[in-house]
NUTORPA-568871 format. One line per 8 residues: number of its first residue (from 0); their letters; for each residue x, z, y of C-alpha. Coordinates in pm, 1 decimal, m for minus. Layout:
# residues N
NUM = A = X Z Y  ...
END
This chain:
# residues 249
0 = MKKTLLAL = m482.7 m7330.7 2798.5  m852.1 m7392.4 2707.8  m863.4 m7048.9 2526.7  m733.4 m6864.4 2838.3  m995.0 m7020.9 3039.6  m1261.2 m6933.7 2781.6  m1117.1 m6571.2 2774.6  m1134.0 m6558.5 3144.9
8 = AGVLSLTA = m1485.2 m6690.7 3166.3  m1598.8 m6401.3 2931.8  m1412.3 m6141.4 3145.5  m1582.1 m6275.4 3469.7  m1906.3 m6298.4 3300.2  m1897.2 m5920.7 3176.0  m1762.6 m5817.4 3521.2  m2071.9 m5984.8 3717.0
16 = HAEMDSIR = m2295.3 m5781.2 3513.5  m2102.5 m5461.2 3566.6  m2114.9 m5537.2 3942.8  m2451.6 m5689.6 3950.2  m2678.5 m5529.3 4229.0  m2997.0 m5703.3 4109.2  m3139.3 m5844.9 3789.3  m3324.8 m6166.5 3841.6
24 = VAVDAPYP = m3632.1 m6145.2 3593.5  m3841.9 m6432.7 3477.2  m4239.7 m6362.6 3394.8  m4499.6 m6621.5 3358.5  m4776.4 m6504.5 3572.5  m5096.9 m6464.5 3583.5  m5079.5 m6277.2 3242.3  m5281.6 m5966.9 3264.5
32 = PFEYKAPD = m5270.0 m5685.4 3204.4  m4880.8 m5758.6 3158.4  m4796.7 m5945.2 3499.2  m5028.7 m6057.2 3774.3  m5086.6 m6059.8 4158.6  m5266.8 m5751.7 4297.4  m5512.6 m5844.7 4593.9  m5217.6 m5789.4 4834.8
40 = GTLTGFEV = m5002.5 m6049.3 4680.7  m4764.9 m5818.7 4499.8  m4672.5 m5872.5 4150.2  m4769.5 m5593.3 3916.9  m4882.4 m5512.3 3539.1  m4745.0 m5331.1 3260.5  m4434.8 m5531.9 3241.6  m4359.2 m5557.6 3598.0
48 = ELGNAVCQ = m4384.2 m5159.0 3631.5  m4164.1 m5127.9 3305.0  m3929.8 m5368.5 3416.5  m3889.9 m5235.5 3745.4  m3807.9 m4905.6 3591.7  m3543.6 m5081.0 3349.0  m3377.6 m5228.1 3666.0  m3382.4 m4913.2 3845.3
56 = EITKKDCD = m3175.2 m4745.1 3551.1  m2934.8 m5030.9 3573.4  m2897.5 m5105.7 3924.8  m3085.6 m4864.7 4119.3  m3309.9 m5124.9 4252.5  m3651.8 m5316.8 4148.6  m3594.2 m5628.7 3947.5  m3582.9 m5971.5 4135.8
64 = WVIQAWDG = m3886.2 m6138.6 4007.4  m3905.8 m6507.2 3936.1  m4243.5 m6657.6 3861.4  m4179.1 m6934.0 3590.1  m4436.9 m7124.5 3391.0  m4407.6 m7050.7 2980.9  m4331.1 m7383.7 2838.3  m4010.7 m7384.0 3072.0
72 = IIPGLLAR = m3916.3 m7018.8 3077.9  m3632.7 m7034.1 2785.9  m3479.3 m7361.5 2946.4  m3486.2 m7183.8 3295.2  m3291.6 m6896.8 3149.8  m3025.4 m7128.9 2983.3  m3001.8 m7305.5 3338.0  m2924.2 m6977.6 3493.2
80 = KYDMIFSS = m3226.4 m6953.1 3727.2  m3259.2 m6601.5 3616.4  m3066.2 m6339.0 3414.0  m3367.5 m6205.3 3187.8  m3700.0 m6298.7 3035.2  m3937.5 m5994.9 3020.6  m4278.1 m6148.6 2974.2  m4446.9 m6079.0 2644.1
88 = MSVNEERK = m4183.3 m6289.0 2458.8  m4228.4 m6246.9 2061.0  m3912.8 m6211.8 1859.4  m3883.9 m6497.9 1594.6  m3612.1 m6688.5 1413.1  m3656.3 m7011.4 1615.6  m3599.5 m6835.9 1945.8  m3331.2 m6636.6 1803.7
96 = EKVLFSKP = m3147.6 m6962.1 1768.0  m3166.5 m7023.0 2146.9  m3150.8 m6662.7 2299.0  m3026.8 m6318.4 2243.6  m3316.1 m6030.2 2231.2  m3288.6 m5681.2 2320.1  m3457.9 m5405.7 2082.1  m3851.5 m5482.2 2091.8
104 = YYQVPSAY = m4043.1 m5272.2 2350.3  m4392.0 m5332.7 2225.3  m4627.5 m5497.8 1970.1  m4979.5 m5624.9 2014.6  m5198.3 m5815.1 1807.3  m5348.8 m6129.5 1887.1  m5735.1 m6218.2 1883.9  m6001.8 m6475.1 1916.4
112 = FAPVKGGF = m6252.6 m6469.1 2212.5  m6544.6 m6651.4 2194.3  m6911.7 m6664.4 2366.3  m7120.7 m6400.1 2216.6  m7409.7 m6641.4 2135.0  m7188.1 m6928.7 2011.8  m7153.4 m6823.2 1654.2  m6768.2 m6873.3 1626.2
120 = DSSMTKGK = m6640.6 m6747.4 1296.8  m6260.1 m6764.2 1275.8  m6273.7 m6812.1 910.8  m6459.0 m7164.8 962.7  m6263.9 m7336.1 1219.4  m6328.7 m7689.1 1105.4  m6367.6 m7933.6 1422.3  m6367.8 m7605.7 1661.9
128 = RIGVQRAT = m6194.6 m7641.7 1991.3  m5970.0 m7346.0 2023.7  m5775.7 m7299.2 2341.1  m5415.1 m7150.7 2323.9  m5119.7 m7118.6 2587.5  m4857.7 m7397.5 2496.6  m4545.5 m7266.9 2343.7  m4659.8 m6931.1 2227.3
136 = VQDNYITE = m4690.9 m6753.7 1888.0  m5070.2 m6799.4 1922.2  m5017.8 m7196.4 1968.4  m4792.6 m7186.3 1663.6  m5072.6 m6988.3 1445.6  m5323.0 m7217.9 1525.3  m5134.3 m7520.2 1465.0  m4982.5 m7390.1 1133.6
144 = MKKDAEVV = m5255.2 m7185.3 985.1  m5585.2 m7387.2 1130.8  m5504.6 m7728.8 1068.9  m5895.7 m7812.6 1069.6  m5912.4 m7712.5 1413.5  m5870.3 m7901.9 1741.0  m5589.7 m7704.3 1926.2  m5636.9 m7734.0 2308.3
152 = RYTTADDM = m5325.9 m7636.0 2488.4  m5276.7 m7514.3 2838.9  m4998.2 m7418.1 3067.0  m5179.7 m7092.9 3171.5  m5419.4 m6837.1 3038.7  m5640.2 m6860.9 3336.7  m5708.1 m7235.8 3271.5  m5806.3 m7149.1 2933.1
160 = VVDLEGGR = m6069.4 m6890.2 3045.1  m6213.6 m7152.6 3292.9  m6261.3 m7394.8 2999.5  m6410.7 m7142.1 2781.5  m6661.8 m7035.0 3058.4  m6760.7 m7406.4 3091.7  m6815.2 m7461.7 2752.2  m6554.3 m7687.8 2687.3
168 = LDAIFVDA = m6397.1 m7455.2 2423.6  m6523.9 m7270.9 2127.8  m6288.6 m7006.4 2165.8  m5954.6 m6891.5 2280.5  m5676.1 m6728.8 2080.3  m5451.6 m6499.9 2287.7  m5262.9 m6149.4 2287.5  m5580.2 m5905.2 2243.4
176 = PVGEDMLK = m5511.6 m5717.9 2572.5  m5487.8 m6023.9 2765.2  m5813.3 m6173.1 2625.1  m5979.4 m5811.7 2705.3  m5868.4 m5798.3 3050.7  m5955.6 m6167.3 3148.1  m6302.1 m6142.5 3011.4  m6362.2 m5781.4 3133.3
184 = GKAKFAQS = m6729.3 m5766.1 3293.4  m6799.4 m6108.2 3135.2  m7086.0 m5998.8 2878.0  m7137.2 m6355.1 2766.1  m6808.9 m6338.1 2575.6  m6629.3 m6100.6 2331.5  m6379.6 m6058.9 2071.9  m6462.2 m6267.8 1754.3
192 = GEMVTQPI = m6342.0 m6125.1 1433.9  m6050.7 m5886.0 1328.1  m5725.9 m5865.0 1545.2  m5423.4 m6075.7 1378.1  m5086.5 m5971.8 1328.7  m4961.4 m6164.4 1047.2  m4769.1 m6367.4 931.1  m4431.9 m6219.6 1067.8
200 = SIFGEGIA = m4280.8 m6552.6 1026.6  m4509.6 m6659.0 1322.9  m4601.3 m6331.8 1516.1  m4222.8 m6199.4 1481.8  m4094.9 m5847.2 1489.6  m4234.5 m5742.5 1837.9  m4174.3 m5801.9 2212.0  m3836.1 m5825.0 2357.4
208 = AAFRKRDK = m3645.1 m5909.3 2668.1  m3449.9 m6247.5 2618.2  m3097.0 m6328.5 2748.5  m2832.0 m6592.2 2728.2  m2634.5 m6537.0 2416.4  m2330.6 m6476.0 2609.3  m2485.1 m6189.1 2809.2  m2450.6 m5919.4 2551.5
216 = DLAEKVTV = m2349.5 m5659.8 2791.8  m2657.7 m5695.0 3001.1  m2885.5 m5690.5 2685.0  m2731.3 m5364.9 2564.9  m2793.2 m5210.8 2905.6  m3148.9 m5300.5 2908.0  m3206.2 m5182.2 2525.3  m3037.9 m4846.6 2645.0
224 = ALDKLKAN = m3265.7 m4829.9 2969.3  m3556.7 m4894.4 2742.1  m3471.6 m4610.0 2514.6  m3415.4 m4366.4 2800.8  m3760.2 m4456.8 2939.8  m3943.3 m4397.0 2593.3  m3746.7 m4066.6 2572.9  m3813.3 m3943.7 2910.4
232 = GTYDKIMK = m4186.3 m4010.2 2917.2  m4168.7 m4322.7 3182.5  m4280.6 m4580.5 2918.0  m4578.4 m4373.7 2791.2  m4699.2 m4265.7 3168.9  m4676.9 m4673.1 3252.4  m4844.6 m4772.6 2932.4  m5142.9 m4521.5 2972.8
240 = KYFSYSIK = m5217.3 m4697.3 3328.9  m5300.3 m5010.8 3129.8  m5403.2 m4933.5 2766.1  m5614.9 m4723.5 2591.5  m5413.5 m4721.1 2290.8  m5047.5 m4706.5 2210.6  m4870.9 m5048.1 2185.0  m4519.6 m4860.2 2153.3
248 = V = m4259.4 m4975.8 1884.2
END
């Protein structure tokens, strides 16, 4: 009986995805240029536009977006609050234990951003206050690789920038495009040192969409849609709106 019920549940899950008329997608916003609200309040950004293109391929409708704080984004997926995470999530071994990933759809380096006149040197971080967004690969990197620094964790990237501008941090460590976007036009701040992409054990294999492990059918449909968007030029068109360099993998 138990096996019969499990089999029936699997069939119902696949049928639900086959017949779904919308896909609920989680993002942590604001996280420009990937996801943020425009002045009129609409959600936009690279991943929002790309995500809508993916949803259009599968359901002929835009995604049904759900804004979720990063530190609760995987628990929310597992609790069925949404069907997919499409929000700058790096693929790594720790996350693979909890969720199923699509094929990676972009890769970006991380970077330090600090006051121009502050003299911050990423090779000498002893006692330095470095801001990171909680539960990100940047958090993992600073925690594991810069044990002499004081790690200051934030729920949102916006809060980090507020404290950086207020002189309460020596630097922040974020996805390079995020730092560039958030400090655009603020001449007192700049990238400090080289961009960081290693080790792969921390930064993973790229950024991918995440799903509950049972939702293999939806994950495959998303991967197929991403491949199609890359092949027909839609991916490049969206990417060039937000980046002056390629982030495609």
